[in-house]
N, C-alpha and C positions, 0 to 999 in steps of 0.2 A: 455606845457603839456608833459607828458611822453609818448614816442612812443612805439609801440609793440616790436621793436627790443631791445630797452633799457630795457623793462620789462623782456623779456626773458633772457637777459644778466645778469640782477641782480638776478633773481630767480634761474638760472641754473648754472651760472659760479661763481667760487670763485673770490673775488675781491683781486687782488694781486698788482696792479699797481695804484698809485695815479693819477687820472685823473678827469676831471670836473664832471664825472658822479658818482663818488664814494659816495658822500654825499647822492645823490638821491637813490643809491643802498641800503645804510644802512636803509633808511626810508622805502623803498619798502619791504625789507626783514622783517622789523619790522611789517609792515601791514600784510604780509603773515602769521605771527605768531599770530597776535592779532585778526584777523577776526574770527577764530574759537571761541575765548573767547567771542566775541560780540554775536555770535549765541547761545552760551551755555545756556543762561537763558531760551530760548524758549523750551528747552528740559526738564525743571524742572517744577513740578506742584506747586511751592510755590512762594510767594512774600515776600519781606523783606525790611529792611531799613538799609542802610549803616551808621555806627556810627562814622566814622572818617571824619571830614570835609576836603575836598580837596581845599586848597587855591592856590596850584601851578597851577591849570588849568587856573586861571585868571592872573597869574603873567605875566608881559610884560615889555618891555623896552621903555623908552621915552627919546629923546634927548633934549626936551624942558623943562626948569624948570618952576615951578609954573603953572602946567596944571592939569586939571581934565579929566579923561576918565572913561567910565562906560558902563555897560550892564543892560538893563531892560527887564524883562520877566513877562508877566501876563497871567494867564489862568483862564477861567471861563466857566462852562458849567452847564446846567440845563435840565434834561429830566424827563418825567413822562409817565409811561404806567401802569403796575401793581404796580410798585414801583416808588418813587420819588428819583432821584439821583442828588445831587448838588456837583460840584467840583470847588474849588477855590485855586489858586496858585499864588505866587509872588516870584520872585528872583531879587535881586538888588545887583550888584557888582560895587563898586566905588573905584577909586584909585586917590590919590593926589600926584603928583610928584613935589618935590622940586629939587634944584640943586644937592644935595647929598643924599637925602633920599626919601622914598616913604611910604605912609600910605594907608592901605586897609580897606574898610568898606564893609562887605559882609553879606547878610542875605537871608534866604529862608523860606517860610511858605507854607505848604500844608494842605488842609482840604478837605475831602470827606465825605459827609453825605448821608445816605440811609434811607429814611422815617424818617428824622429828628434825626437819630442816627449816631453818629460819627463812621466812618469806618477807616479813616486815619486822624491823627492830629499830625503833627510833624514840626519841624523847627529849625533854628539856627541863631545866631547873632555872628559875628566874627570881631574883630579889630586887626590889625597887623601893626607893624612898621618895615621896613627894612632900616638899616642905612649904609651909605657909599655904596650905591647900585651899583656904578660903579666899585668898587674894587673886587679883587678876593675873599677876605674874608669880609663877611658882617654879623654883629650881628643883631639879630631880637628879638622882644618881641611881645607877643600876649595875648589876652583875648578872651574867647568864652563862650557862653551860648547855651545850646542845650536841646531839649525835644522831647519826643515821647509818647504822652498820651495813645495811644492804646497799647503800650508795657508795660505801667506802669512807664516809665522813666519820672518822674516829673522834674528832673533837672540833667544836667551834666554841671558843671562849670569848666573851665580850665584857668590857668594862667601860663605862662612859658617864657623861653628864649632859643634861639638856636644860633649857629654859622653856617653860610652858606659858602660853598666853591664851586666856579665855576671851575669844572674840564674840561669843554669843552665849547668853545664859538667861533662860526663861523657865517657868515651871514645866514646859513641854519639850523644849529643845536645848541641848548643850553643844557648843562648838568650841574647839580649841586647836591651836597649832603649837608645835614644839620643835626646837632645833638645837643641835649641839654637836659634840664630838665623841667618838668612841674608838677604843683600840680593839681590833678583831684579830684573833689568832685561829687559823684553821690547820688541821692535820688530816690529810687524806691518805688512805692506803687501800687500793683496790687489789683484788686477787691477781697475782701474776704481774703486778706493776710496781715500780718503785714508789716509795713514800714521797709525798709532797707536803711541805709545810710553808706557811706564809703568814706574816704579821703585818697588818696595815693600819694606819690611822685613817678613819673615815668620818665624813659628816653624816649625820642622821637627822632627817626631818619627817615629821608626821602631821597629818591633818585629820581631825576627828569631828564627826557629826553624829550625835545620838539624840533620838527623839521618840516620843511615845505616840503611837498611832491610835490606840484605844486604851481603856483601862487594863486590858489583858495583853496587849501587843506592844513590843518595843523593837526598834530597828537601830543597829549600830553600824556605822560605816567608817572605815579608816583607810588612809593611803599613806604608804611609806616610801621615802626616797633616800637611799644610802649609797654613798660613793666616796672614793678617795679624793681629796681636794685636787690632786695632780691630774686626775682623769674624771672630772666631775660629770661629764656627759656619757660615761659608761657605767651606769648605776645598777643597783638592784632595786627594782620597783615592785611593790606589793599592794594589791587592793584586797580589802577584807570586808565582807558584809555578813552580819549576823542578825537573824530574826528570833526574838524570844517571845514565846506564847505562854502566858501564865496559866497553869492548870489549877493550882491551889496555892495556899500560902507558902508552901515549901517545895512545890513541884513545878518545873518549867520545862516545856518542850523547846528545843533549840535547833535551828538550821543555820549552818555556817558555810560560806564559800570563800576560799582564799585563792587568789591567782598571783603568781610571782614570775617576774622576768628578770633574769640575771644576764647582763650584757657580756660579762667576762667571768664565767665560772673558773675556778682554779684548775679543774680537770675537765675532760671532755664528757660533759653530761648535758642533758636537755636544758635549754635556756628558759623555756616556758613550762612551768609546772602548775598544778592546781590540786586542790583538795576540797571535797564536799563531805560534810559530816552532819548527822542528825542524832539527837539523843535526848535523854531525860536527865535533868539536873536537880539534885537535892540541895536546897539552900539551908544553911544553919546560921 
């Protein structure tokens, strides 16, 4: 655990000398900056849905070949007073590690119904392969399907490839950057409005920093920049921060905040959206 003297040292003093506490100082300072962002959603009177899938928060390392690891999360609630409210959610994250490669299978489904009318209905399915995962440079390929019926997003399908570079790797902190191209197809149909469909070639770049604050706490931060090459400065930008607090060997409490800005959404929707989630994750 981090003691009070170390906490004051990290927050108030510049880190000039390399010592065993430097890595912890970096992560404490990061937390000091990210906590206001985690509180920011409570100050806004809107709710929204982040449109860029964060696969980095599940990325991990394994020394053993031919092993499966995963996380399972299920939510269900039903209440009735003047109105009937049903909430159903599922999140499954699986990874298969071979000696040189790793394959990810991720999905999430959310459904909220009020008096048998859908209030929230969204989800995604994502498959990704990372090749030569132990090397500094690692090529990747991915496929994704996503929907948000309440927004009118019937389909967002992606297929792409990137090259990943590990710029920092220590026992406490991992940092990487990836860049590549993807094909994105969107199909929107709002109630009472004509259908809109568009297919674009886009560049996609992500920056990852993952570090361990204590033996029980881990912080993952990712930034995404996605834009068509012809209009590179009208992007979709996403910032994602996730704090994992380990309760036991197989139980983890998580808090995640995602903020997305889309400079040119395909239809007239809010350009800035966010999502804050808390939950318990079962690891297998």
